[in-house]
C-alpha positions as CSV (number, residue, x, y, z in Angstrom):
1,M,-49.7,-81.6,-124.4
2,S,-49.3,-81.1,-120.7
3,D,-46.3,-82.6,-119.0
4,T,-45.3,-82.2,-115.4
5,S,-41.8,-82.7,-114.1
6,D,-42.3,-86.4,-113.6
7,Q,-44.9,-87.3,-116.2
8,G,-43.8,-88.8,-119.5
9,Q,-40.4,-90.0,-118.2
10,V,-39.1,-92.9,-120.4
11,A,-38.6,-96.2,-118.6
12,D,-34.9,-96.7,-119.2
13,A,-33.9,-93.0,-118.6
14,V,-31.8,-92.2,-115.6
15,K,-33.9,-90.8,-112.8
16,G,-33.5,-87.1,-112.3
17,N,-31.9,-86.5,-115.7
18,W,-31.7,-82.9,-117.0
19,V,-34.6,-83.2,-119.5
20,D,-37.1,-84.4,-116.9
21,T,-35.9,-81.8,-114.3
22,H,-34.7,-78.7,-116.1
23,A,-35.8,-78.6,-119.7
24,P,-38.7,-76.4,-120.7
25,T,-41.9,-78.4,-120.3
26,A,-43.0,-78.0,-123.9
27,L,-39.7,-79.3,-125.2
28,R,-39.4,-82.4,-122.9
29,P,-41.3,-84.8,-125.2
30,Y,-39.1,-83.9,-128.2
31,L,-35.9,-84.0,-126.2
32,R,-37.0,-87.5,-125.0
33,L,-37.6,-88.4,-128.6
34,S,-34.0,-87.4,-129.4
35,R,-32.8,-89.5,-126.3
36,A,-31.4,-86.3,-124.8
37,D,-32.4,-87.8,-121.4
38,R,-30.1,-90.8,-122.3
39,P,-26.8,-89.3,-123.5
40,I,-24.9,-92.5,-123.9
41,G,-25.9,-92.7,-127.6
42,T,-24.5,-89.3,-128.3
43,W,-21.2,-90.4,-126.8
44,L,-21.1,-93.6,-128.8
45,L,-21.7,-91.6,-132.0
46,L,-19.2,-88.9,-131.0
47,L,-16.3,-91.0,-129.9
48,P,-15.4,-92.5,-133.3
49,C,-15.3,-88.9,-134.6
50,W,-12.8,-87.9,-132.0
51,W,-10.8,-91.0,-132.6
52,G,-10.6,-90.1,-136.3
53,L,-9.7,-86.5,-135.6
54,T,-7.0,-87.2,-132.9
55,L,-5.4,-89.9,-134.9
56,A,-5.3,-87.6,-138.0
57,V,-3.7,-84.9,-135.9
58,A,-1.2,-87.4,-134.6
59,A,-0.4,-88.4,-138.2
60,T,-0.2,-85.0,-139.9
61,G,0.0,-82.3,-137.2
62,F,-2.4,-79.9,-135.5
63,R,-4.2,-77.1,-137.2
64,P,-6.3,-74.4,-135.5
65,F,-9.4,-75.5,-137.5
66,D,-9.2,-78.9,-135.6
67,I,-10.7,-77.2,-132.6
68,W,-13.8,-76.4,-134.6
69,I,-13.9,-79.9,-136.1
70,A,-13.9,-81.3,-132.5
71,L,-16.7,-79.0,-131.4
72,G,-18.6,-79.3,-134.6
73,C,-18.5,-83.1,-134.3
74,A,-19.8,-82.9,-130.7
75,I,-22.8,-80.7,-131.7
76,G,-23.4,-82.7,-134.8
77,A,-23.3,-86.0,-132.9
78,F,-26.0,-84.6,-130.6
79,L,-28.2,-83.4,-133.4
80,M,-27.8,-86.5,-135.7
81,R,-28.2,-88.9,-132.9
82,G,-31.4,-87.1,-132.1
83,A,-32.5,-87.1,-135.7
84,G,-31.7,-90.8,-136.0
85,C,-33.5,-91.7,-132.8
86,T,-36.5,-89.7,-134.0
87,W,-36.5,-91.6,-137.3
88,N,-36.1,-94.9,-135.5
89,D,-39.0,-94.2,-133.2
90,F,-41.2,-93.0,-136.1
91,T,-40.6,-96.3,-138.0
92,D,-40.7,-98.5,-134.9
93,R,-43.8,-96.9,-133.3
94,D,-45.9,-100.1,-133.4
95,I,-43.0,-102.3,-132.3
96,D,-42.1,-100.0,-129.4
97,G,-45.7,-100.1,-128.2
98,A,-45.4,-103.9,-127.8
99,V,-42.2,-103.9,-125.8
100,A,-42.2,-103.2,-122.1
101,R,-39.0,-101.1,-122.1
102,T,-40.0,-98.9,-125.0
103,R,-43.7,-98.4,-124.8
104,S,-43.1,-95.3,-122.6
105,R,-41.3,-93.5,-125.5
106,P,-42.9,-90.3,-126.7
107,I,-44.6,-91.6,-129.9
108,P,-46.2,-94.8,-128.6
109,S,-47.1,-93.1,-125.3
110,G,-48.8,-90.2,-127.2
111,Q,-46.5,-87.4,-126.1
112,V,-45.5,-86.5,-129.7
113,T,-47.6,-86.8,-132.9
114,L,-46.2,-88.4,-136.0
115,R,-46.2,-85.0,-137.8
116,G,-44.5,-83.4,-134.9
117,A,-41.8,-86.1,-134.9
118,L,-41.1,-85.6,-138.6
119,A,-40.8,-81.9,-138.2
120,W,-38.5,-82.3,-135.3
121,M,-36.3,-84.7,-137.3
122,V,-36.0,-82.3,-140.2
123,A,-35.1,-79.5,-137.9
124,Q,-32.2,-81.5,-136.3
125,V,-30.9,-82.6,-139.7
126,A,-31.0,-79.1,-141.0
127,L,-29.0,-77.7,-138.1
128,A,-26.4,-80.6,-138.4
129,A,-26.1,-79.8,-142.1
130,L,-25.1,-76.2,-141.3
131,I,-22.2,-77.6,-139.3
132,L,-21.3,-80.2,-141.9
133,F,-21.0,-77.6,-144.7
134,T,-18.2,-75.8,-142.8
135,F,-15.9,-78.9,-143.3
136,A,-13.8,-80.0,-146.2
137,P,-15.6,-81.2,-149.4
138,A,-14.6,-84.8,-148.8
139,A,-16.1,-84.6,-145.3
140,I,-19.3,-83.0,-146.6
141,A,-19.6,-85.8,-149.2
142,L,-19.2,-88.5,-146.5
143,G,-21.7,-86.8,-144.3
144,L,-24.3,-86.8,-147.0
145,V,-23.6,-90.5,-147.8
146,A,-24.1,-91.3,-144.1
147,L,-27.8,-90.5,-144.4
148,G,-28.2,-93.8,-146.2
149,P,-27.2,-96.1,-143.4
150,V,-29.1,-93.9,-140.9
151,A,-32.3,-94.3,-143.0
152,I,-31.9,-98.0,-143.4
153,Y,-31.0,-99.0,-139.9
154,P,-34.5,-99.0,-138.3
155,F,-35.7,-101.5,-140.9
156,A,-32.7,-103.9,-140.4
157,K,-34.2,-105.8,-137.5
158,R,-37.1,-106.8,-139.8
159,F,-34.9,-108.6,-142.4
160,T,-31.7,-109.7,-140.8
161,W,-30.4,-111.2,-137.6
162,W,-27.6,-108.6,-137.7
163,P,-29.2,-105.2,-137.2
164,Q,-26.3,-104.3,-134.9
165,L,-24.0,-104.5,-137.9
166,F,-26.1,-101.8,-139.6
167,L,-26.0,-99.7,-136.5
168,G,-22.2,-100.0,-136.5
169,I,-22.0,-98.9,-140.1
170,A,-24.0,-95.8,-139.2
171,F,-22.6,-95.0,-135.8
172,N,-18.9,-95.1,-136.7
173,W,-19.1,-93.1,-139.8
174,G,-17.6,-90.2,-137.9
175,A,-14.2,-91.9,-137.9
176,L,-14.1,-91.4,-141.6
177,L,-15.7,-88.0,-141.6
178,A,-13.5,-86.4,-139.0
179,W,-10.3,-87.8,-140.6
180,A,-11.5,-86.3,-143.9
181,A,-12.4,-83.0,-142.3
182,H,-8.8,-82.7,-141.1
183,T,-6.9,-84.1,-144.0
184,G,-9.2,-83.5,-146.9
185,A,-9.1,-87.1,-148.1
186,L,-9.5,-90.7,-146.9
187,T,-6.6,-93.2,-146.5
188,W,-6.3,-96.6,-144.9
189,P,-6.0,-95.6,-141.2
190,P,-9.5,-94.2,-140.9
191,V,-10.9,-97.2,-142.7
192,F,-9.3,-99.6,-140.2
193,L,-10.5,-97.3,-137.4
194,Y,-14.0,-97.4,-138.8
195,L,-14.0,-101.2,-139.1
196,G,-12.7,-101.4,-135.5
197,G,-15.6,-99.2,-134.4
198,I,-18.1,-101.5,-136.1
199,A,-16.7,-104.4,-134.2
200,W,-17.1,-102.4,-131.0
201,T,-20.7,-101.6,-131.8
202,L,-21.4,-105.3,-132.4
203,F,-20.0,-105.9,-128.9
204,Y,-21.9,-103.2,-127.0
205,D,-25.2,-103.3,-128.9
206,T,-25.4,-107.1,-128.6
207,I,-25.2,-106.6,-124.8
208,Y,-27.8,-103.9,-125.0
209,A,-30.1,-106.2,-127.1
210,Y,-30.3,-108.8,-124.4
211,Q,-32.6,-106.5,-122.4
212,D,-35.3,-107.1,-125.0
213,V,-34.6,-110.6,-126.2
214,E,-37.9,-112.1,-124.8
215,D,-40.1,-109.3,-126.2
216,D,-38.3,-109.3,-129.5
217,A,-38.9,-113.1,-129.8
218,L,-42.6,-112.6,-129.2
219,I,-43.1,-109.9,-131.8
220,G,-40.6,-111.3,-134.3
221,V,-37.9,-108.7,-134.2
222,K,-34.4,-110.0,-135.0
223,S,-31.1,-109.2,-133.2
224,T,-27.7,-110.6,-132.6
225,A,-28.8,-111.4,-129.1
226,R,-31.5,-113.6,-130.4
227,R,-29.1,-115.1,-133.0
228,F,-26.5,-116.0,-130.3
229,G,-29.0,-117.2,-127.7
230,D,-27.5,-118.2,-124.4
231,R,-24.0,-118.6,-125.9
232,P,-22.9,-115.0,-126.7
233,T,-19.5,-115.2,-125.1
234,P,-17.5,-116.5,-128.1
235,W,-19.0,-113.9,-130.4
236,L,-18.5,-111.1,-128.0
237,R,-14.9,-112.1,-127.4
238,A,-14.4,-112.1,-131.2
239,F,-15.9,-108.6,-131.5
240,A,-13.7,-107.3,-128.7
241,A,-10.6,-108.8,-130.3
242,G,-11.6,-107.4,-133.7
243,T,-12.0,-103.9,-132.1
244,V,-8.5,-104.1,-130.7
245,L,-6.8,-105.6,-133.8
246,L,-8.4,-103.2,-136.3
247,M,-7.9,-100.0,-134.1
248,G,-4.3,-101.2,-133.6
249,A,-3.8,-101.6,-137.3
250,A,-5.1,-98.0,-137.8
251,T,-2.5,-96.7,-135.4
252,L,0.4,-98.7,-136.9
253,V,-0.4,-97.6,-140.5
254,A,-0.9,-94.0,-139.5
255,L,1.9,-93.2,-137.2
256,P,5.7,-93.6,-136.8
257,V,7.0,-96.1,-134.3
258,L,7.1,-94.2,-131.0
259,P,3.7,-92.4,-131.4
260,A,2.2,-95.7,-132.6
261,M,3.4,-97.5,-129.5
262,V,1.8,-94.8,-127.3
263,A,-1.5,-95.0,-129.2
264,L,-1.5,-98.8,-129.1
265,C,-1.4,-98.6,-125.3
266,G,-4.7,-96.8,-125.4
267,V,-6.2,-99.4,-127.7
268,W,-4.9,-102.1,-125.5
269,A,-6.4,-100.5,-122.4
270,M,-9.8,-100.2,-124.2
271,G,-9.5,-103.9,-124.9
272,W,-9.1,-104.6,-121.2
273,H,-12.2,-102.6,-120.5
274,L,-14.2,-104.8,-123.0
275,A,-12.8,-107.9,-121.2
276,W,-13.9,-106.4,-117.9
277,Q,-17.4,-106.0,-119.3
278,L,-17.5,-109.6,-120.7
279,A,-16.4,-111.0,-117.3
280,R,-19.4,-109.3,-115.6
281,L,-22.0,-109.9,-118.2
282,D,-25.2,-111.7,-117.1
283,I,-27.5,-111.9,-120.1
284,D,-30.5,-112.8,-117.9
285,D,-30.1,-109.6,-115.9
286,A,-31.4,-106.6,-117.9
287,D,-30.1,-104.1,-115.4
288,T,-26.6,-105.5,-115.7
289,C,-26.8,-105.4,-119.5
290,L,-27.9,-101.8,-119.4
291,R,-25.1,-100.8,-117.0
292,L,-22.4,-102.5,-119.0
293,F,-23.8,-101.0,-122.2
294,R,-23.5,-97.5,-120.7
295,S,-20.0,-98.2,-119.5
296,N,-18.9,-98.1,-123.1
297,R,-18.7,-94.4,-122.9
298,T,-15.7,-95.0,-120.6
299,A,-14.3,-97.7,-122.9
300,G,-14.5,-95.4,-125.9
301,L,-12.9,-92.5,-124.1
302,I,-9.8,-94.5,-123.0
303,P,-7.9,-94.3,-126.3
304,L,-8.3,-90.5,-126.7
305,P,-5.6,-89.3,-124.3
306,F,-3.2,-91.8,-125.7
307,F,-3.9,-90.6,-129.3
308,A,-3.5,-87.0,-128.0
309,I,-0.1,-87.8,-126.4
310,A,0.9,-89.5,-129.6
311,A,0.1,-86.2,-131.4
312,L,2.6,-84.4,-129.2
313,L,5.5,-86.7,-130.0
């Protein structure tokens, strides 16, 4: 399929992104299918991995292999986010064609065939598997189990008002996996970290869902945004509080007192960022919702230097 530098751009992609300006023309539709032109999703998948790894290092000490775990998680997050988005767009092709914001995506717009999309998804999963199989057996097992939530998520909006919960289950799995890759087993700290990540996903993806609430109502797609209506603030406040409390519990259980106090400062600072988002939320302004959603890359990065400092103590 032909594609010039500006043809085929997805509606909610940042103008002038690297896919639309620098990627090989033949690859652009597939990279758009993987949301490579919208990297926020890769960050949101990666950050819980790095939380789990840095907290594990703070709890048990640094090992040289941790450098590969961090890099492998980054590459794997890019690949699995791409594979998940490909699967999501494959299953949602009819829904996406009926929503203004998503009808420009590669499958409903005709840039990528269904067969091409499935082949692209398999290729991404295969490459991610090569990375996964370098980790500890417990992490490999967790990575394989994670395919279940990834496969189920696109269908959640059809049978529950809480598809954001299913997204949280899938997107924060890396907190468990990275901890297991470092330690070889699971304990309570990564579980608390994982649950805190789910609360965070409920927060940011509800904000994201308000962009499509009118179209979703017309076509019968469910979301927490539709469930909460024009009164999301109490729910979002509860999700933000849950994020802080559960991540805080992870640090307190994992670390001695002084490192835990340092790590808690990072969790507390992240909580203030979520409060900042909530204060600026306008659910009737799609641009504001998208901007606040994207700001969660910054929110999720905030705890990392504090966890890293805690690892040095």
